[in-house]
C-alpha positions in Angstrom: 195.0 84.7 129.3 191.5 83.1 129.6 192.1 83.9 133.6 192.0 87.3 132.8 189.1 87.2 130.5 187.0 85.4 132.8 187.6 87.8 136.1 187.1 91.0 134.3 183.6 89.2 133.5 182.8 88.1 137.2 184.2 91.9 138.2 181.8 93.3 135.0 179.0 91.0 136.3 179.1 91.9 140.1 179.7 95.6 139.5 176.6 95.1 137.5 174.5 93.4 139.8 175.7 95.3 142.8 174.5 98.4 140.8 170.9 97.5 139.9 170.2 95.8 143.3 171.3 99.5 144.8 169.3 101.6 142.7 165.6 101.0 141.6 165.2 99.8 137.8 163.2 101.9 136.1 162.5 101.8 132.0 162.9 105.4 131.1 162.8 109.2 133.1 159.7 109.4 131.3 157.7 106.7 132.4 156.0 108.0 136.4 156.6 105.3 139.2 154.3 103.5 141.2 153.7 104.7 144.0 155.3 101.9 145.8 159.0 102.3 143.6 158.8 106.5 144.1 158.8 105.2 147.5 162.2 103.7 146.5 163.5 106.7 144.7 163.1 109.1 147.2 164.7 106.5 149.9 167.4 105.8 147.1 167.5 109.6 146.2 168.2 110.5 150.1 170.7 108.3 150.9 172.5 109.2 147.8 172.7 113.0 148.8 174.0 112.3 151.7 171.0 112.9 153.9 172.5 110.8 156.8 175.2 112.8 157.5 173.7 116.2 158.0 171.4 114.0 160.4 173.2 113.3 162.4 175.3 116.0 162.3 171.6 117.9 163.1 170.4 115.6 166.0 174.5 116.7 167.0 173.9 119.9 167.0 170.7 119.4 169.4 172.5 117.2 171.2 170.0 115.0 171.4 171.8 111.6 171.7 170.6 107.7 171.9 169.9 107.0 175.6 172.1 104.5 177.4 169.5 103.0 179.8 165.7 101.9 179.4 165.1 99.9 176.4 161.5 101.4 176.1 162.7 104.9 176.0 165.4 103.3 174.0 162.4 102.3 171.5 160.4 105.8 171.8 163.8 107.2 170.9 164.0 104.9 167.4 160.6 105.5 166.8 161.2 109.1 167.1 164.7 109.7 165.6 166.4 106.7 164.3 167.6 107.2 160.6 165.1 105.0 159.5 161.8 107.2 161.2 163.1 110.1 159.9 164.2 108.7 156.2 159.8 107.7 156.6 159.1 111.3 157.2 161.6 113.1 154.6 159.6 110.7 151.9 156.6 111.8 152.8 157.9 115.3 152.0 159.3 115.1 149.1 156.1 112.7 147.9 154.0 116.0 148.5 156.4 118.7 146.9 158.4 116.2 144.0 156.0 114.6 140.7 157.2 111.0 140.4 159.0 112.4 137.5 160.9 115.1 139.2 162.1 112.2 141.8 163.7 110.4 138.6 165.4 113.6 137.0 167.2 113.9 140.6 168.3 110.5 140.8 169.2 110.3 136.9 170.9 113.9 137.8 172.9 113.2 141.4 173.4 109.2 139.3 175.6 111.2 137.0 179.2 113.0 136.5 177.8 116.6 137.1 175.9 115.2 140.1 178.2 113.1 141.6 180.8 116.0 141.5 178.4 118.3 143.1 177.5 115.7 146.0 180.9 115.6 146.1 182.1 119.5 146.3 179.5 120.3 149.1 180.7 119.3 152.0 183.7 121.5 151.0 181.7 123.8 149.2 180.1 124.9 152.8 182.9 123.8 155.3 184.8 126.7 153.1 181.3 128.6 153.5 181.2 128.0 156.8 184.6 129.3 157.5 184.0 132.5 155.3 181.0 133.5 157.9 183.4 132.6 160.6 185.7 135.1 159.4 183.0 137.5 159.0 181.4 138.1 161.5 184.9 138.0 163.5 186.0 140.5 161.5 182.2 142.8 162.7 182.9 142.2 165.9 186.2 143.3 165.9 185.8 146.4 163.6 182.6 147.1 166.4 185.1 147.0 169.2 187.4 149.5 167.7 185.3 152.1 166.8 183.0 151.3 170.6 180.1 150.4 168.7 178.6 147.4 171.3 177.2 144.6 169.7 174.9 143.2 171.9 175.2 139.1 171.7 172.6 136.1 173.2 173.5 135.2 176.8 175.2 131.9 177.2 173.6 129.8 180.4 
């Protein structure tokens, strides 16, 4: 019985430590963090909301891939397009448009059950919306063709 209690205690302790290490600490949402803390909150928020996946998807869409040769070219790529560089740029933008208290509110929201649900559903909702739009585009093109209406499409090179 003591083994179970000790195991549960250690599990709670480890989870608590992991949580406090991953999330910047703040006393209250009404307290404004210092600028250094604000950067940490923004970076935490951006990672929490899945910015890395969206950024990689964006780079793939633009067909911007890390070079396989040349250390100088790879350093330039990392300087301009690495996820850390992107997060730094996004952090500056968030600092520009959000007050420190708003950043804390966003962190609190996305840490809440509703925020976590929102993040989990965003991928599915976006995928369903893409499918819906593709179906509408298909219907539009076929309906126009049935009525002999020409839809100018962009040329593919």
